[in-house]
C-alpha positions as CSV (number, residue, x, y, z in Angstrom):
1,M,-68.6,45.9,-68.1
2,G,-71.2,47.1,-65.8
3,G,-75.2,46.7,-66.0
4,N,-76.4,43.7,-66.0
5,D,-73.0,41.5,-66.2
6,T,-73.5,39.8,-62.8
7,A,-76.6,37.6,-64.7
8,M,-75.4,34.3,-64.7
9,P,-77.0,32.6,-68.6
10,A,-80.1,30.3,-67.8
11,E,-78.4,27.5,-70.2
12,L,-75.6,27.2,-67.2
13,Q,-78.4,27.0,-64.4
14,Q,-80.0,24.3,-65.9
15,G,-77.0,22.0,-66.2
16,W,-75.6,23.3,-62.8
17,R,-79.0,22.1,-61.7
18,A,-78.8,18.8,-64.0
19,A,-75.9,18.1,-62.1
20,G,-76.8,18.5,-58.8
21,L,-75.2,21.3,-57.6
22,W,-77.8,24.1,-57.7
23,A,-80.4,23.1,-55.3
24,D,-84.1,24.3,-55.0
25,E,-83.8,24.9,-50.9
26,S,-83.2,28.0,-48.8
27,L,-80.6,27.3,-46.0
28,G,-83.1,27.2,-43.9
29,Q,-84.6,24.1,-45.6
30,A,-80.8,22.4,-46.3
31,M,-80.2,22.9,-42.5
32,A,-83.9,21.2,-41.6
33,R,-83.4,18.8,-44.0
34,A,-79.4,17.6,-42.6
35,A,-80.9,17.5,-39.4
36,S,-83.4,15.5,-39.8
37,E,-80.9,13.1,-41.7
38,R,-78.0,12.9,-39.1
39,P,-79.2,14.3,-36.2
40,H,-75.7,12.8,-34.6
41,A,-73.0,14.4,-36.8
42,E,-70.7,16.3,-33.9
43,L,-69.9,18.9,-33.7
44,R,-66.6,19.8,-31.3
45,F,-65.2,23.2,-30.0
46,H,-62.1,24.2,-28.4
47,G,-61.4,28.0,-26.7
48,Q,-60.6,29.0,-23.3
49,E,-63.0,26.8,-21.7
50,G,-61.7,23.3,-22.6
51,E,-63.6,21.0,-25.2
52,R,-67.6,21.5,-25.5
53,V,-69.2,19.0,-27.3
54,T,-73.0,19.0,-29.1
55,T,-73.9,17.4,-32.4
56,L,-76.5,18.4,-34.8
57,G,-80.1,17.6,-33.4
58,Q,-79.1,20.1,-30.8
59,L,-78.3,22.5,-32.5
60,H,-81.1,22.7,-34.7
61,A,-83.1,22.7,-31.8
62,E,-81.6,25.6,-29.9
63,G,-81.3,27.6,-33.6
64,L,-85.6,27.0,-33.8
65,K,-85.9,28.6,-30.6
66,L,-83.5,31.4,-30.6
67,A,-85.5,31.8,-34.1
68,G,-88.4,32.2,-32.8
69,R,-87.2,35.0,-30.1
70,L,-85.5,36.8,-32.6
71,H,-89.1,37.0,-34.2
72,R,-90.4,38.2,-31.4
73,L,-88.4,41.4,-30.8
74,G,-89.4,41.6,-34.5
75,L,-86.8,40.9,-37.0
76,R,-88.2,39.6,-39.8
77,P,-87.2,37.6,-43.6
78,G,-84.5,39.1,-45.6
79,D,-83.6,41.7,-42.2
80,V,-79.1,41.7,-41.8
81,L,-78.5,39.5,-38.4
82,A,-74.9,40.5,-37.6
83,M,-72.6,38.4,-35.1
84,Q,-69.1,39.5,-33.8
85,V,-68.9,36.2,-32.5
86,P,-66.1,34.1,-32.4
87,S,-66.4,30.4,-34.0
88,G,-68.0,27.9,-31.7
89,I,-71.8,26.4,-30.9
90,E,-72.9,29.9,-29.5
91,N,-72.1,31.1,-33.0
92,A,-73.4,28.3,-35.1
93,I,-76.4,28.3,-33.0
94,I,-77.0,32.3,-34.6
95,T,-76.5,30.6,-37.7
96,Q,-79.1,28.1,-37.2
97,A,-81.5,30.8,-35.8
98,A,-81.1,33.1,-38.9
99,A,-81.4,30.1,-41.8
100,A,-84.4,29.3,-39.9
101,L,-86.2,32.7,-39.9
102,G,-85.3,33.4,-43.4
103,C,-83.0,36.6,-42.1
104,T,-80.0,37.5,-43.9
105,L,-76.5,36.5,-41.9
106,L,-73.9,38.9,-41.5
107,Q,-70.7,37.2,-40.0
108,I,-67.9,39.6,-38.7
109,V,-64.0,38.6,-38.6
110,H,-63.4,40.0,-34.7
111,I,-60.5,41.5,-34.9
112,Y,-62.8,44.8,-36.8
113,G,-62.7,47.5,-33.9
114,P,-65.6,50.2,-33.9
115,H,-64.1,52.0,-37.1
116,E,-64.8,48.7,-39.5
117,L,-67.3,47.9,-37.4
118,A,-69.8,51.2,-38.5
119,H,-69.4,51.1,-41.8
120,I,-70.4,47.5,-42.2
121,L,-73.6,47.8,-39.8
122,A,-73.7,51.2,-41.7
123,D,-73.8,49.3,-45.2
124,S,-75.4,46.7,-44.8
125,G,-78.0,48.3,-42.9
126,A,-77.9,45.4,-40.1
127,R,-81.0,45.7,-37.7
128,A,-79.7,43.6,-34.8
129,L,-75.6,42.7,-34.1
130,I,-74.6,40.4,-31.3
131,V,-71.0,39.9,-29.7
132,P,-69.6,38.2,-26.4
133,R,-69.0,40.8,-23.9
134,R,-65.4,39.9,-23.5
135,W,-63.5,37.3,-25.9
136,R,-59.6,37.1,-24.8
137,A,-58.5,40.5,-25.1
138,I,-61.3,42.6,-26.9
139,D,-63.7,44.8,-24.5
140,Y,-67.2,44.3,-26.8
141,L,-69.0,46.2,-25.1
142,E,-66.1,49.3,-25.1
143,R,-66.7,48.7,-28.9
144,L,-70.1,49.0,-28.8
145,A,-70.2,52.7,-26.6
146,R,-67.6,53.5,-29.1
147,L,-70.1,53.2,-32.2
148,P,-72.2,56.1,-33.9
149,D,-75.2,56.4,-33.9
150,L,-76.8,54.0,-36.8
151,P,-80.8,54.0,-37.2
152,A,-80.9,50.7,-38.3
153,L,-79.7,49.1,-35.9
154,E,-82.9,48.4,-33.3
155,H,-81.0,45.9,-30.8
156,R,-77.8,45.3,-29.2
157,I,-77.8,42.0,-27.9
158,V,-74.7,40.2,-25.5
159,L,-74.2,36.3,-25.0
160,G,-75.3,35.5,-22.0
161,G,-78.1,36.2,-19.7
162,E,-77.5,39.5,-18.6
163,A,-76.8,43.0,-20.4
164,A,-75.4,46.5,-19.9
165,E,-78.6,49.6,-19.9
166,G,-79.5,50.0,-24.0
167,L,-78.5,46.2,-24.4
168,L,-80.0,43.6,-24.7
169,A,-78.9,39.7,-23.4
170,L,-79.5,37.1,-25.9
171,D,-80.5,34.5,-23.1
172,S,-83.2,36.3,-21.7
173,L,-85.5,37.1,-24.5
174,P,-88.4,36.4,-24.5
175,D,-89.6,32.9,-26.2
176,G,-91.9,33.4,-29.5
177,E,-93.2,31.0,-32.1
178,L,-91.4,30.6,-35.3
179,P,-94.1,31.1,-38.5
180,Q,-94.3,29.5,-41.6
181,V,-91.3,31.6,-43.3
182,A,-91.4,31.4,-47.2
183,H,-87.6,30.7,-48.6
184,D,-86.4,31.8,-51.5
185,P,-83.0,30.0,-52.4
186,D,-81.4,32.7,-54.8
187,A,-82.5,35.2,-51.5
188,L,-79.5,36.9,-50.3
189,A,-78.5,34.8,-47.6
190,V,-75.4,35.5,-46.4
191,L,-72.9,39.0,-46.2
192,L,-69.3,39.0,-45.9
193,Y,-67.2,41.6,-45.5
194,T,-63.3,41.4,-47.0
195,S,-60.6,41.8,-44.8
196,G,-59.9,44.7,-46.8
197,T,-56.4,46.8,-45.9
198,T,-55.8,49.7,-47.7
199,A,-60.0,50.7,-48.4
200,A,-63.3,50.1,-46.1
201,P,-64.2,46.4,-46.7
202,K,-66.4,45.2,-49.5
203,G,-69.7,43.4,-48.9
204,V,-70.1,40.2,-50.1
205,R,-73.5,39.2,-51.2
206,H,-74.3,35.1,-51.4
207,S,-76.9,32.9,-51.5
208,S,-78.6,29.5,-50.7
209,R,-78.1,28.5,-54.0
210,S,-74.1,29.7,-54.4
211,L,-72.9,28.3,-50.6
212,L,-75.2,25.1,-50.8
213,A,-73.0,24.8,-54.6
214,E,-70.1,25.4,-52.7
215,L,-70.8,22.4,-49.6
216,T,-71.9,20.2,-52.6
217,A,-69.1,20.5,-54.5
218,Q,-67.0,19.9,-51.3
219,G,-68.9,16.8,-50.6
220,L,-68.1,15.0,-53.8
221,G,-66.4,11.9,-53.1
222,R,-66.0,12.2,-49.1
223,T,-67.2,10.0,-46.8
224,P,-70.1,11.8,-44.9
225,D,-68.7,10.8,-41.3
226,D,-65.2,12.2,-42.0
227,W,-64.1,14.1,-39.3
228,V,-62.9,18.2,-40.5
229,L,-60.7,20.9,-38.4
230,S,-61.7,24.2,-39.4
231,P,-58.8,26.9,-38.7
232,W,-60.5,29.6,-39.4
233,P,-62.2,32.2,-38.2
234,S,-65.3,33.5,-37.8
235,G,-66.4,36.1,-40.9
236,H,-63.9,34.7,-43.5
237,I,-65.0,33.1,-45.8
238,A,-63.8,28.9,-44.8
239,G,-65.1,29.5,-41.1
240,T,-68.4,30.3,-42.3
241,L,-68.5,27.2,-44.5
242,G,-66.3,25.0,-41.6
243,V,-70.2,26.1,-39.7
244,L,-72.3,25.2,-42.9
245,G,-70.5,22.0,-43.7
246,H,-71.5,20.9,-40.2
247,A,-75.2,22.1,-40.4
248,L,-75.7,21.8,-44.2
249,L,-73.8,18.5,-44.7
250,G,-73.8,16.9,-41.1
251,R,-69.9,16.2,-41.7
252,P,-68.6,15.4,-38.1
253,T,-66.1,18.8,-37.3
254,I,-64.0,20.1,-35.1
255,L,-63.4,24.1,-34.7
256,L,-60.8,25.7,-33.3
257,E,-61.6,29.0,-31.0
258,A,-58.2,30.2,-32.5
259,W,-55.2,28.3,-33.6
260,D,-52.8,26.7,-31.5
261,P,-51.1,24.1,-33.8
262,A,-50.0,21.8,-30.9
263,L,-54.1,21.5,-30.1
264,A,-54.9,20.7,-33.4
265,A,-51.4,18.2,-34.1
266,R,-53.5,16.2,-30.8
267,L,-56.6,17.2,-32.2
268,V,-55.9,15.2,-35.6
269,D,-54.2,12.3,-34.1
270,R,-57.4,11.8,-31.8
271,F,-60.0,11.7,-34.3
272,K,-58.5,11.0,-37.5
273,V,-58.9,14.1,-39.0
274,A,-59.0,13.4,-43.1
275,Q,-59.0,17.2,-44.1
276,M,-58.2,20.3,-43.0
277,S,-57.8,23.4,-45.2
278,G,-55.0,26.0,-44.0
279,T,-52.8,28.9,-45.2
280,P,-48.2,27.4,-45.5
281,F,-49.1,29.6,-42.0
282,H,-50.9,26.5,-40.5
283,L,-49.3,23.5,-42.1
284,S,-45.7,24.5,-41.4
285,G,-46.5,25.0,-38.1
286,L,-49.1,21.7,-37.6
287,M,-46.1,19.6,-39.3
288,E,-43.7,20.9,-36.5
289,A,-46.2,21.1,-33.3
290,A,-46.9,17.3,-34.3
291,E,-42.9,16.3,-34.4
292,R,-42.1,18.1,-31.3
293,G,-45.3,15.9,-30.0
294,G,-45.2,12.8,-31.5
295,H,-48.1,12.7,-33.2
296,D,-49.2,11.3,-36.0
297,L,-51.3,13.4,-39.4
298,G,-51.3,10.1,-41.3
299,S,-54.9,10.1,-41.3
300,F,-54.7,13.2,-43.8
301,E,-56.2,12.4,-46.7
302,Q,-54.9,15.9,-48.1
303,F,-54.8,19.0,-46.6
304,L,-56.5,22.1,-48.9
305,I,-54.0,24.7,-48.9
306,G,-53.7,28.5,-51.1
307,A,-54.7,32.1,-49.7
308,T,-51.1,32.7,-50.2
309,T,-47.9,32.0,-52.0
310,V,-47.3,28.0,-51.2
311,P,-43.6,27.4,-50.8
312,P,-43.4,24.6,-52.9
313,A,-40.6,23.3,-50.7
314,L,-43.5,23.1,-48.4
315,V,-45.5,20.6,-50.3
316,A,-42.3,18.9,-50.8
317,A,-42.1,18.3,-47.1
318,S,-45.4,17.6,-46.4
319,E,-45.5,14.6,-48.8
320,A,-41.9,12.9,-47.0
321,A,-44.7,13.7,-44.2
322,G,-47.2,11.3,-45.5
323,I,-49.2,14.7,-45.9
324,R,-50.9,15.3,-49.5
325,C,-50.5,19.0,-49.6
326,C,-53.0,20.3,-52.7
327,R,-53.0,23.6,-53.8
328,C,-56.5,25.5,-54.0
329,Y,-57.4,29.2,-55.2
330,G,-60.3,30.8,-54.4
331,S,-62.0,33.8,-52.9
332,T,-65.3,35.5,-50.4
333,E,-66.4,35.5,-53.4
334,M,-65.8,32.7,-55.1
335,P,-64.8,30.4,-52.3
336,T,-63.2,27.1,-54.4
337,I,-62.5,27.9,-58.2
338,S,-59.5,25.3,-58.2
339,Q,-57.8,23.3,-56.2
340,C,-55.5,20.3,-56.9
341,V,-56.7,16.5,-56.0
342,P,-54.3,13.5,-54.0
343,D,-54.1,11.6,-57.7
344,D,-52.8,15.2,-58.9
345,P,-48.9,14.5,-60.1
346,L,-46.5,16.1,-58.0
347,D,-45.3,18.6,-60.3
348,K,-49.3,20.3,-60.7
349,R,-49.7,19.7,-56.5
350,L,-46.2,21.7,-56.0
351,G,-46.2,24.1,-59.2
352,T,-50.2,25.0,-59.8
353,D,-53.3,25.4,-57.9
354,G,-55.1,22.5,-59.6
355,R,-58.0,22.6,-61.8
356,P,-61.4,24.2,-61.9
357,N,-64.0,22.5,-59.7
358,P,-67.2,21.2,-60.9
359,G,-69.3,23.6,-61.8
360,V,-66.3,26.1,-62.3
361,E,-65.1,28.2,-65.5
362,V,-62.1,29.7,-65.7
363,R,-60.2,32.2,-68.6
364,I,-57.4,34.4,-68.4
365,V,-58.0,38.2,-70.2
366,D,-56.4,40.9,-70.9
367,D,-57.0,44.5,-69.8
368,A,-59.8,45.3,-72.0
369,G,-61.7,41.3,-71.3
370,Q,-60.2,39.8,-74.6
371,D,-58.6,35.7,-74.4
372,L,-55.3,34.9,-73.8
373,P,-53.8,31.6,-75.6
374,T,-53.1,29.0,-73.1
375,G,-49.9,29.2,-71.3
376,A,-50.3,33.2,-71.6
377,E,-50.3,35.0,-67.8
378,G,-53.6,38.1,-67.7
379,E,-56.5,38.4,-65.3
380,V,-58.4,35.0,-64.0
381,A,-62.1,36.2,-64.8
382,A,-64.3,32.9,-63.4
383,R,-67.9,32.0,-63.1
384,G,-69.8,28.8,-61.7
385,S,-72.1,28.1,-59.8
386,E,-70.8,29.0,-56.3
387,R,-70.1,32.9,-57.7
388,F,-71.9,34.9,-55.4
389,L,-74.3,37.4,-56.3
390,G,-72.6,40.7,-56.6
391,Y,-71.5,43.2,-54.0
392,T,-73.5,45.7,-52.2
393,D,-71.5,48.7,-53.8
394,P,-72.9,48.9,-57.1
395,D,-69.9,50.7,-58.7
396,L,-67.4,48.0,-57.3
397,N,-69.9,45.2,-60.0
398,A,-69.4,47.4,-62.6
399,A,-65.8,47.2,-62.4
400,S,-65.6,43.4,-61.2
401,F,-67.6,41.4,-64.0
402,L,-67.6,41.2,-67.8
403,P,-70.7,39.5,-69.9
404,G,-71.7,36.5,-69.5
405,G,-71.5,36.8,-65.9
406,W,-68.1,36.0,-65.4
407,F,-65.8,37.7,-62.8
408,L,-63.0,39.4,-62.1
409,T,-60.9,38.4,-60.0
410,G,-57.7,41.0,-60.0
411,D,-55.5,38.0,-59.6
412,I,-53.1,36.6,-62.5
413,G,-52.2,33.5,-63.5
414,R,-51.7,30.9,-66.7
415,I,-53.4,27.9,-67.3
416,D,-51.7,24.9,-69.4
417,A,-52.2,22.4,-71.7
418,E,-53.7,20.1,-69.6
419,G,-56.4,22.8,-67.7
420,Y,-53.9,23.4,-64.5
421,L,-54.5,27.3,-63.3
422,A,-50.8,28.4,-61.6
423,I,-52.0,32.1,-59.7
424,T,-49.0,33.9,-60.6
425,D,-49.4,37.3,-58.2
426,R,-52.6,39.6,-57.3
427,K,-53.0,42.7,-60.8
428,K,-52.6,45.1,-57.8
429,D,-49.3,43.8,-56.0
430,I,-46.9,44.5,-58.4
431,I,-43.5,46.4,-57.6
432,I,-43.0,49.5,-60.2
433,R,-39.2,49.7,-60.8
434,G,-38.3,52.4,-63.3
435,G,-41.2,51.9,-65.5
436,E,-41.1,47.9,-65.6
437,N,-43.6,45.6,-63.4
438,I,-42.5,43.3,-61.6
439,S,-43.8,40.1,-59.5
440,S,-44.4,40.8,-56.2
441,R,-45.5,36.9,-55.9
442,E,-42.1,35.6,-58.2
443,V,-39.5,37.6,-55.5
444,E,-41.0,36.3,-52.5
445,E,-41.6,32.9,-54.0
446,L,-37.0,33.4,-54.8
447,M,-36.9,34.5,-51.7
448,L,-37.7,31.1,-50.3
449,Q,-34.6,29.6,-52.1
450,V,-32.3,31.8,-49.7
451,P,-30.7,29.6,-47.2
452,G,-31.8,30.8,-44.0
453,V,-34.8,32.7,-44.7
454,R,-38.6,31.2,-43.2
455,E,-40.8,33.4,-44.8
456,S,-40.6,36.5,-47.2
457,A,-43.1,39.4,-48.2
458,A,-41.5,41.9,-50.9
459,I,-42.9,45.3,-51.3
460,G,-41.9,48.6,-52.8
461,A,-40.1,50.5,-51.3
462,P,-40.6,54.4,-52.2
463,D,-37.0,55.3,-54.2
464,A,-36.6,59.2,-55.6
465,R,-35.3,58.4,-59.2
466,L,-37.1,55.1,-60.4
467,G,-40.8,55.3,-58.0
468,E,-39.4,51.7,-56.4
469,R,-36.9,49.7,-55.1
470,I,-37.8,45.8,-54.3
471,C,-37.9,45.3,-50.1
472,A,-37.8,42.0,-48.9
473,V,-39.3,41.6,-45.7
474,V,-38.0,38.6,-43.9
475,T,-38.4,35.4,-41.2
476,L,-35.7,34.0,-40.2
477,E,-34.3,30.4,-39.0
478,D,-33.2,29.9,-36.1
479,G,-29.4,31.2,-36.3
480,A,-29.5,32.4,-39.8
481,E,-28.0,35.7,-40.8
482,V,-29.5,37.1,-44.5
483,D,-28.5,40.2,-46.0
484,V,-28.5,42.4,-49.0
485,A,-25.4,40.5,-50.4
486,A,-26.5,37.1,-50.0
487,I,-29.9,37.2,-51.3
488,D,-27.3,39.0,-54.4
489,A,-25.0,36.1,-54.5
490,A,-28.4,33.9,-54.2
491,F,-30.3,35.3,-57.0
492,R,-27.4,35.4,-59.4
493,R,-27.1,31.3,-58.8
494,I,-30.7,30.6,-60.3
495,G,-29.8,33.6,-62.9
496,V,-32.8,35.6,-62.3
497,A,-32.9,38.9,-64.2
498,R,-31.3,41.3,-62.0
499,Q,-34.0,44.2,-61.8
500,K,-36.3,41.3,-60.0
501,T,-33.1,41.3,-56.5
502,P,-34.2,43.1,-53.6
503,E,-31.9,46.2,-52.8
504,L,-33.5,46.1,-49.6
505,V,-33.7,44.0,-46.8
506,I,-35.9,44.1,-43.2
507,V,-35.6,41.3,-41.0
508,V,-38.4,41.2,-38.3
509,E,-39.6,38.5,-35.6
510,E,-43.1,38.5,-36.8
511,F,-45.3,39.2,-39.6
512,P,-48.9,41.4,-38.8
513,R,-51.2,39.0,-40.0
514,T,-55.0,39.0,-41.0
515,P,-56.9,36.6,-38.6
516,S,-57.3,33.8,-41.6
517,G,-53.4,34.0,-41.3
518,K,-52.6,35.8,-44.7
519,I,-49.3,38.8,-44.0
520,Q,-50.9,41.7,-43.8
521,K,-48.5,44.1,-46.9
522,A,-50.4,46.7,-46.2
523,E,-49.4,47.2,-43.2
524,L,-45.6,46.8,-43.8
525,R,-46.2,49.3,-47.2
526,R,-47.6,51.7,-44.3
527,E,-44.6,51.1,-42.0
528,L,-42.2,51.5,-44.6
529,G,-44.1,54.6,-46.1
530,A,-44.0,56.8,-42.9
531,S,-40.3,56.2,-41.4
532,G,-38.5,54.3,-44.5
533,R,-37.7,51.5,-42.3
534,L,-40.3,48.8,-40.9
535,A,-41.0,49.6,-36.7
536,L,-42.9,45.7,-36.8
537,P,-42.3,43.1,-33.2
């Protein structure tokens, strides 16, 4: 591994062009084209101030105006423009401006405080940062004040018309002319940092080609006027693609400032939303809110679900409600590697993450990078038209690629005889009990069959004799009671190997989560390791 393993073979690139997945245009050029072809495509934003509505044509015009101001400020093509701006119209305008100017857009998730923010800004070499003054309980001015000296960061910009000393107000920047920009489809266009919890966030580099390929694949077979609802936060790859889907495809889009299942259920019913993606956390909340409020979710052509363990019972419940739930698999590095489609058999949508997307290839390899036979479990390696350029850290690239441009995902999976991929675990998310590796994901899926368990996270509890024992952290259905004896009895009924049965159970009211709804298992491990028990809500 290492060397130039990030490079893609020329014959693959030619094939992607022939299939229409790789376009010889930049994000800026593609946005201008979309704004010309579909200027009336609506973007609806729902936040603390209620509903705000704009169109693609209006957003593009505002973006060009802002690009001229930023150029007058001194930003040039290739410079990194960072923003920690929640999902919304301002976010969409800044996205348009960065693309028009040829800057690299760096979206940062809103929960990152001064420590993570300083690392990201230093690692990226960002020349400008845009933030709101305040959003919900977050005081962004206080965050800015706590940043260390960052020589590359020349401009600290605040949304609105007023700013404190040492800061710039975005709306008060003087107008400027936007010059002709040389657009390079292969240049770094978007930079995102994964929400690492055990190490510093990793910088993931995407080109115009990779992002356009992802969105082109998403749009295959879709009706352009179908509404899409995005519940994802800015800075998450799915949140970025929600904004870019409107900007590049002109698809009518609803953005939520924060996840609100009751509001989402009303909006799906009101606009007859055809597609949405989310985690089980999103889908279960949406279905419960729709039932309480009497809202119709029947407009969904599919609900793409992934990012964490997907309970088969939830997929089955969605089927009963008339929602075609389709599991999918991807990452910041490769947004959609595989997915089920509505016409797939129910057993495939229940038990697999679908077949590879157009332009994507998948292999299952061992620790030496050698292919494993059909049905065998190993690490998932993938390559395709949407694959990222590589990390900002060259050492990570050296450890993450096989020759031929194959990206080692760090996930464990298997491919069946019909080509369906099933993700079974994280390579490093294992519990080592007495020298035996136990899949935490398998334990979590088994725990969902224990009566009364709503959600479960399996982690290793430190043990002087065995190294680790299995600890199940759970949330429960109303009125339920679950202990180790109940879990043991359920696992015995299922017929599970004894060493996979949790030996410690901790009940919590709610889990710590990332902005995208994933359970923060590293936080659970820290709490358990520090005190021997969890001190969570």
